[in-house]
N, C-alpha and C positions, 0 to 999 in steps of 0.2 A: 318558593316565592315567585311571584308572578310580574314579569316586567311589561309595560305597555308596549305596543308595537314600535313607537316612536323611539323609546331607549333602545329596543334592539337594533333599529336600523343605526341610530348614531353609534352604538359601539361597532358595529361592522364597518361603518364609514371611518372611524379612528383605526381600526386595525388594516383597514385596505391602504390608507394613505400612508401610515407608518411605514409600510414595506416601500412604498414609493420613495419615501425621503430617505431610507437607508441605502436604496439603489443609487440615488443622486449624489450621496457622500462619498459612495465607493468609487464613483467614476473619476474623481479627482486623484486618487490614489496611482502611483506609477510602478513599475517593478523596478526596484533598484539594486537587483542582484548583480547585473553586468556594469554598473556605473561607478567609476573610479571615484574614491573618496580620500585617496592619498594614505590610507593605512597600508601598512606592509603585511604581507602574508604571514601567518603565524608560523614560528619555527617547528621543525619536524622533530619530534621526541624520538630519538634513537634507542632509547630503551624499550619503546613499544613496537619497533619494527621487526623485532624477533617474533612475534605473535602473530603477524599477517601471513595471510595465505595469497600468494602470487601466483599467476597462470604458470610462469615460467618454471617455478620451483616447487609447484604443488604436487603433492604425491597422486600418483595414479594406480588404480586397481589393476591387477594383472589381467590378462586376457585370457579367456576360456572358450572353448569350442562349444557353440549351442546344442542344446540336446532337441531331439525330436519329441515332440509332445502331441498328445491326442486329447480333444475333448469328449466328456468332461474332465477336468483335472481330479487326481486323487490324491488326498492330502493324509499324511500319517499324524498322529497326535504329536504336538510339539514342533509341527513345522512353520516356518514363517514365510509371509508373502509380503511382497513390496510391491507398490504400485508406482510405475514410472509415468510421468507425463500428467496432463490434466484432463484427460478424457478416459472415462471409463465406458466399456462396450458392453 
């Protein structure tokens, strides 16, 4: 199907102007997270508290002494590797 050039131009203008209208509508919205509305805080469910992991009572792994390693690492069948952090070198 072949559109004349004027039709393509009109379709482009409609899409371009619709995004401007959406942006204009969003400017009137306010962040209402920290505005008091008179509602009370929800009650804490004491039954669920037993499943929480809290910093003061969380179990800690036992400390081990580090091993001296050399590169390249050699792995045996069944060895597991854990990458800690968000950067791989």
